[in-house]
TORMAR-579309 format. One record per residue (C-alpha): residue number from 0; x, z negated, y; residue in three letters; chain. Coordinates in nm, 2 decimals. Example, Ala and Ser with C-alpha at 12.3 -4.5 7.8 and 13.67 -1.06 7.14 Angstrom:
! residues 2
seq,c1,c3,c2,type,mol
0,1.23,-0.78,-0.45,ALA,A
1,1.37,-0.71,-0.11,SER,A
***
This chain:
! residues 204
seq,c1,c3,c2,type,mol
0,-8.32,0.29,2.02,MET,A
1,-8.36,0.31,1.64,LEU,A
2,-8.69,0.18,1.51,GLU,A
3,-8.83,0.13,1.17,LEU,A
4,-9.21,0.08,1.18,ARG,A
5,-9.37,-0.06,0.87,ASN,A
6,-9.15,0.15,0.65,LEU,A
7,-9.23,0.12,0.29,CYS,A
8,-9.05,0.25,-0.02,PHE,A
9,-9.10,0.22,-0.39,GLN,A
10,-8.88,0.35,-0.67,TYR,A
11,-9.08,0.55,-0.93,PRO,A
12,-8.99,0.32,-1.22,ASP,A
13,-9.04,-0.01,-1.03,GLN,A
14,-9.34,-0.21,-0.92,SER,A
15,-9.16,-0.38,-0.63,GLU,A
16,-9.20,-0.23,-0.28,GLU,A
17,-8.94,-0.25,-0.01,TRP,A
18,-9.07,-0.30,0.35,ARG,A
19,-8.87,-0.27,0.67,PHE,A
20,-8.97,-0.33,1.02,HIS,A
21,-8.71,-0.37,1.30,PHE,A
22,-8.54,-0.20,1.60,SER,A
23,-8.18,-0.18,1.71,VAL,A
24,-8.09,-0.09,2.07,ALA,A
25,-7.83,0.18,2.15,ALA,A
26,-7.48,0.02,2.16,GLY,A
27,-7.58,-0.27,1.93,HIS,A
28,-7.50,-0.36,1.58,CYS,A
29,-7.75,-0.50,1.33,LEU,A
30,-7.59,-0.67,1.03,ALA,A
31,-7.80,-0.66,0.71,VAL,A
32,-7.73,-0.95,0.47,ARG,A
33,-7.85,-1.01,0.12,GLY,A
34,-7.74,-1.03,-0.24,ALA,A
35,-7.70,-0.73,-0.46,SER,A
36,-8.04,-0.57,-0.54,GLY,A
37,-8.21,-0.69,-0.22,THR,A
38,-8.24,-0.35,-0.06,GLY,A
39,-7.94,-0.31,0.17,LYS,A
40,-7.84,0.03,0.03,SER,A
41,-8.20,0.14,-0.01,THR,A
42,-8.25,0.07,0.36,LEU,A
43,-7.94,0.27,0.46,LEU,A
44,-8.04,0.56,0.24,ASN,A
45,-8.39,0.57,0.39,LEU,A
46,-8.25,0.59,0.75,VAL,A
47,-7.99,0.85,0.64,ALA,A
48,-8.26,1.07,0.48,GLY,A
49,-8.14,1.05,0.12,PHE,A
50,-8.46,0.87,0.02,LEU,A
51,-8.82,0.94,0.14,ALA,A
52,-9.04,0.65,0.25,PRO,A
53,-9.38,0.59,0.09,LYS,A
54,-9.53,0.52,0.43,SER,A
55,-9.42,0.41,0.78,GLY,A
56,-9.20,0.57,1.04,GLU,A
57,-8.84,0.60,1.15,ILE,A
58,-8.79,0.68,1.52,LEU,A
59,-8.49,0.75,1.74,TRP,A
60,-8.56,0.72,2.11,ASN,A
61,-8.93,0.74,2.03,ASN,A
62,-8.90,1.06,1.84,GLN,A
63,-9.00,1.05,1.47,ALA,A
64,-8.71,1.14,1.24,ILE,A
65,-8.83,1.03,0.90,HIS,A
66,-8.96,1.38,0.82,ASN,A
67,-8.63,1.55,0.91,LEU,A
68,-8.38,1.64,0.64,PRO,A
69,-8.06,1.43,0.64,ALA,A
70,-7.85,1.69,0.81,TRP,A
71,-8.08,1.71,1.11,GLU,A
72,-8.09,1.34,1.18,ARG,A
73,-7.89,1.18,1.45,PRO,A
74,-7.72,0.97,1.18,VAL,A
75,-7.39,0.96,0.99,THR,A
76,-7.31,0.73,0.70,SER,A
77,-7.02,0.56,0.53,VAL,A
78,-7.10,0.44,0.18,PHE,A
79,-6.88,0.26,-0.07,GLN,A
80,-6.81,0.59,-0.24,GLU,A
81,-6.57,0.78,-0.02,HIS,A
82,-6.72,1.12,-0.08,ASN,A
83,-6.40,1.31,0.00,LEU,A
84,-6.33,1.66,-0.12,PHE,A
85,-6.05,1.61,-0.38,GLU,A
86,-5.91,1.96,-0.34,HIS,A
87,-5.89,1.95,0.04,LEU,A
88,-5.63,1.77,0.24,ASP,A
89,-5.70,1.47,0.47,VAL,A
90,-5.71,1.67,0.79,PHE,A
91,-5.96,1.92,0.64,THR,A
92,-6.18,1.65,0.50,ASN,A
93,-6.22,1.50,0.84,ILE,A
94,-6.25,1.84,1.02,GLY,A
95,-6.54,1.95,0.80,LEU,A
96,-6.73,1.65,0.92,GLY,A
97,-6.70,1.79,1.27,LEU,A
98,-6.76,2.16,1.19,HIS,A
99,-6.86,2.30,0.85,PRO,A
100,-6.65,2.61,0.91,GLY,A
101,-6.35,2.42,1.04,MET,A
102,-6.38,2.59,1.38,LYS,A
103,-6.24,2.30,1.57,LEU,A
104,-6.17,2.29,1.94,SER,A
105,-5.82,2.18,2.06,PRO,A
106,-5.99,1.86,2.17,GLU,A
107,-6.13,1.80,1.82,GLN,A
108,-5.80,1.87,1.65,GLN,A
109,-5.63,1.63,1.89,SER,A
110,-5.90,1.36,1.82,ALA,A
111,-5.83,1.39,1.44,ILE,A
112,-5.45,1.35,1.49,GLU,A
113,-5.50,1.06,1.73,GLN,A
114,-5.75,0.90,1.49,GLY,A
115,-5.51,0.93,1.20,LEU,A
116,-5.24,0.75,1.41,GLU,A
117,-5.49,0.48,1.52,GLN,A
118,-5.59,0.41,1.16,THR,A
119,-5.23,0.39,1.03,GLY,A
120,-5.25,0.74,0.86,LEU,A
121,-5.02,0.93,1.09,GLY,A
122,-4.84,1.20,0.90,GLY,A
123,-5.10,1.18,0.62,PHE,A
124,-5.30,1.49,0.73,GLY,A
125,-5.16,1.72,0.47,ALA,A
126,-5.20,1.49,0.18,ARG,A
127,-5.48,1.52,-0.08,LEU,A
128,-5.72,1.23,-0.15,PRO,A
129,-5.56,1.18,-0.49,GLY,A
130,-5.24,1.09,-0.32,GLU,A
131,-5.40,0.80,-0.12,LEU,A
132,-5.48,0.44,-0.21,SER,A
133,-5.84,0.33,-0.21,GLY,A
134,-5.80,0.16,0.13,GLY,A
135,-5.65,0.48,0.27,GLN,A
136,-5.93,0.69,0.14,ARG,A
137,-6.18,0.45,0.29,GLN,A
138,-6.01,0.49,0.63,ARG,A
139,-6.03,0.87,0.60,VAL,A
140,-6.41,0.84,0.53,ALA,A
141,-6.46,0.60,0.82,LEU,A
142,-6.26,0.81,1.06,LEU,A
143,-6.46,1.12,0.96,ARG,A
144,-6.78,0.94,1.03,ALA,A
145,-6.67,0.80,1.37,ILE,A
146,-6.54,1.14,1.49,LEU,A
147,-6.88,1.30,1.42,ARG,A
148,-7.01,1.11,1.72,ARG,A
149,-7.37,1.08,1.59,LYS,A
150,-7.58,0.83,1.78,PRO,A
151,-7.64,0.61,1.47,VAL,A
152,-7.37,0.50,1.23,LEU,A
153,-7.47,0.35,0.90,LEU,A
154,-7.20,0.14,0.72,LEU,A
155,-7.23,0.01,0.36,ASP,A
156,-6.95,-0.23,0.29,GLU,A
157,-6.73,-0.01,0.50,PRO,A
158,-6.41,-0.21,0.49,MET,A
159,-6.39,-0.29,0.12,THR,A
160,-6.04,-0.24,-0.01,GLY,A
161,-5.88,-0.26,0.34,LEU,A
162,-5.59,-0.49,0.40,ASP,A
163,-5.62,-0.73,0.70,PRO,A
164,-5.42,-0.50,0.94,ASP,A
165,-5.63,-0.20,0.85,ALA,A
166,-5.95,-0.40,0.87,ARG,A
167,-5.86,-0.51,1.22,ALA,A
168,-5.79,-0.16,1.33,ILE,A
169,-6.13,-0.04,1.20,ILE,A
170,-6.31,-0.33,1.36,ARG,A
171,-6.16,-0.23,1.69,ASP,A
172,-6.27,0.13,1.65,LEU,A
173,-6.62,0.02,1.56,LEU,A
174,-6.63,-0.20,1.87,LEU,A
175,-6.53,0.10,2.08,GLN,A
176,-6.82,0.29,1.92,GLU,A
177,-7.06,0.02,2.04,LYS,A
178,-6.92,0.03,2.39,VAL,A
179,-6.98,0.41,2.39,SER,A
180,-7.35,0.36,2.30,GLY,A
181,-7.34,0.42,1.92,ILE,A
182,-7.60,0.22,1.72,THR,A
183,-7.46,0.05,1.41,LEU,A
184,-7.63,-0.08,1.10,ILE,A
185,-7.38,-0.28,0.89,LEU,A
186,-7.44,-0.39,0.53,ALA,A
187,-7.16,-0.63,0.45,SER,A
188,-7.09,-0.94,0.25,HIS,A
189,-6.80,-1.02,0.48,ASP,A
190,-6.89,-1.30,0.72,GLU,A
191,-6.60,-1.22,0.96,GLU,A
192,-6.70,-0.85,0.98,ASP,A
193,-7.05,-0.95,1.07,ARG,A
194,-6.94,-1.22,1.32,LYS,A
195,-6.71,-0.97,1.51,ILE,A
196,-6.93,-0.66,1.50,LEU,A
197,-7.30,-0.78,1.49,ALA,A
198,-7.53,-0.85,1.78,ASP,A
199,-7.80,-0.96,1.54,SER,A
200,-7.85,-1.03,1.17,ASN,A
201,-8.13,-0.96,0.93,TRP,A
202,-8.16,-1.13,0.60,ASN,A
203,-8.31,-0.94,0.30,LEU,A
***
């Protein structure tokens, strides 16, 4: 279970404080709703470890993780920026998410190839990000995050730019992640995404 206990954050140049207090069970999805500027991305950045809270705790299975650096947390993230390495091909971009030295097992290599097929990117493994559309780049970023198999997956408008068919494929993959016990926090303005994926909603 992921828990945020009286978590408080304040940007240095602002007087407003953000406060978060909730829990999400393993295998469940919490959809976070709110207009721009209400703290959705701030929340995800706090859980991911890219921002430090002023006070409060973040726990995973009763173990505090808010003092851990981002790379040691049981968390992976997909933000609106795709964060792909422009000089590396699609397969390598995904593979580096699984092992920083690209020392991939045969099973991991197969999982990447299978994932590319599932997301409509079969045969795209050798292409550079600059040769992809925005929706294709987003699918690469999502697949990389999913294949990392971290217990918590943070999603900030993850299906922006996807056509209906690609969106349906990604939804199915995320539903499979839930079945396997992955905890999701979804920040999305899309009502249908929230309806299909979320077990609970939280308004900011």
